[in-house]
C-alpha positions as CSV (number, residue, x, y, z in Angstrom):
1,M,-8.9,-8.7,38.1
2,S,-5.8,-7.0,36.7
3,W,-5.9,-4.4,33.9
4,I,-4.7,-5.4,30.4
5,P,-3.7,-2.7,27.9
6,S,-5.4,-2.6,24.5
7,F,-4.1,-1.6,21.1
8,K,-6.7,0.0,18.9
9,L,-6.6,1.3,15.4
10,Y,-8.9,4.3,14.6
11,Q,-9.7,6.0,11.4
12,S,-7.6,9.2,10.7
13,D,-10.1,11.3,12.7
14,G,-9.0,9.5,15.8
15,A,-12.6,9.0,17.0
16,T,-14.0,6.2,14.8
17,L,-12.8,2.8,16.1
18,L,-11.7,0.6,13.2
19,Y,-10.0,-2.5,14.7
20,T,-8.8,-3.8,18.0
21,L,-5.6,-5.8,17.7
22,P,-6.1,-9.2,19.2
23,N,-3.8,-10.8,21.8
24,V,-0.7,-8.5,21.4
25,I,2.4,-10.3,22.7
26,T,5.1,-7.8,22.0
27,I,5.4,-4.2,20.6
28,N,8.5,-2.1,20.3
29,T,8.3,1.0,22.4
30,P,7.3,4.1,20.5
31,S,10.3,6.4,20.3
32,D,11.1,9.9,19.4
33,T,13.4,10.3,16.4
34,P,14.6,13.9,16.2
35,S,16.1,15.1,13.0
36,F,18.8,17.7,12.7
37,V,21.5,19.1,10.5
38,E,25.0,19.5,12.0
39,I,27.6,21.8,10.5
40,D,31.2,21.0,11.7
41,N,33.6,23.9,12.0
42,L,36.8,23.2,10.1
43,R,39.1,25.8,11.6
44,S,38.1,25.8,15.3
45,Q,36.2,23.6,17.7
46,G,32.5,23.1,17.9
47,S,29.7,22.8,15.5
48,I,26.3,24.4,14.7
49,V,23.2,22.2,15.1
50,I,20.0,23.2,13.2
51,P,17.1,21.3,14.7
52,G,14.5,19.7,12.4
53,G,11.4,17.7,12.7
54,D,10.9,14.1,13.8
55,K,11.8,11.2,11.5
56,S,9.3,8.5,10.9
57,Y,9.9,5.0,12.4
58,D,8.4,1.5,12.4
59,I,6.2,0.1,15.2
60,T,6.3,-3.7,15.1
61,I,3.4,-5.5,16.7
62,Q,3.4,-9.2,17.2
63,G,0.4,-11.1,18.4
64,V,-1.8,-14.2,17.9
65,I,-5.2,-14.7,16.4
66,E,-7.3,-17.5,17.9
67,A,-10.4,-19.2,16.6
68,S,-12.4,-22.4,17.2
69,D,-11.7,-23.9,13.8
70,Y,-9.7,-23.4,10.6
71,T,-12.5,-21.7,8.6
72,S,-13.0,-19.1,11.4
73,L,-9.3,-18.6,11.7
74,E,-8.9,-17.9,8.0
75,S,-11.9,-15.5,8.2
76,L,-10.2,-13.6,11.0
77,K,-6.9,-13.3,9.0
78,Y,-8.7,-11.9,6.0
79,T,-10.7,-9.5,8.1
80,M,-7.5,-8.1,9.6
81,R,-5.9,-7.8,6.2
82,D,-8.9,-6.2,4.6
83,T,-9.6,-3.8,7.5
84,I,-6.1,-2.4,7.9
85,V,-5.7,-1.3,4.3
86,N,-2.2,-0.4,2.9
87,N,-1.3,3.2,2.4
88,T,-4.2,4.5,4.5
89,R,-3.9,6.9,7.4
90,Y,-4.8,5.6,10.9
91,V,-4.4,6.6,14.5
92,L,-3.0,3.8,16.8
93,K,-4.1,4.3,20.4
94,I,-2.0,2.4,22.9
95,D,-3.2,2.2,26.5
96,K,-0.7,3.8,28.9
97,T,-3.0,3.5,31.9
98,Q,-6.6,2.7,32.4
99,S,-7.6,6.2,31.5
100,T,-4.8,7.5,29.1
101,T,-3.6,6.5,25.7
102,E,-0.6,7.3,23.5
103,D,-2.0,8.4,20.1
104,I,0.3,7.7,17.2
105,K,-0.4,8.6,13.5
106,V,0.4,5.5,11.5
107,M,0.1,3.8,8.1
108,R,0.5,0.1,7.0
109,L,3.1,0.1,4.2
110,Q,3.9,-3.6,4.1
111,P,2.1,-6.9,4.2
112,I,1.0,-8.6,7.4
113,T,3.3,-11.5,8.2
114,W,1.6,-14.8,9.2
115,D,3.7,-17.3,11.1
116,R,2.8,-21.0,11.7
117,T,-0.2,-20.8,9.4
118,N,-0.5,-24.6,9.3
119,T,-2.3,-24.6,12.7
120,R,-6.1,-25.0,12.8
121,T,-7.0,-22.8,15.8
122,Y,-4.4,-20.1,16.1
123,C,-1.9,-18.1,14.0
124,Y,0.8,-15.7,15.0
125,Y,1.0,-12.4,13.1
126,T,3.4,-9.5,12.8
127,L,2.1,-6.1,11.8
128,V,4.5,-3.3,11.0
129,L,3.1,0.2,11.0
130,R,5.0,3.3,10.0
131,A,4.7,6.1,12.6
132,G,5.0,9.8,12.0
133,C,4.5,9.5,8.3
134,W,1.6,11.9,8.1
135,A,0.5,15.1,9.9
């Protein structure tokens, strides 16, 4: 059987599992976003670059929630919304291999988007998490 990576949300301590994101279809690759200040020299060539910290960025996760009937599906949707609370610090752990994870500090700052909610047994979701917004 082949290995399938998981996407798990932990409380801010990074040890207490809060929610496992179901059936992730796509996720944008986490990136580094260095910040700097550059001062251009007006009289000769070159510039001075003053390195700064990393900027925050968005991680967009798209997936699907599946259930046996409409009532169960709605329950799963509300569970996701109520578990991943707005403006709360979390640690997103993305499996890189079977034994290692990428740990990213994130917050949910916008509503979860539900697509094709007229279906009875599945619903697509888009979850946007802001990475690097807390230390």
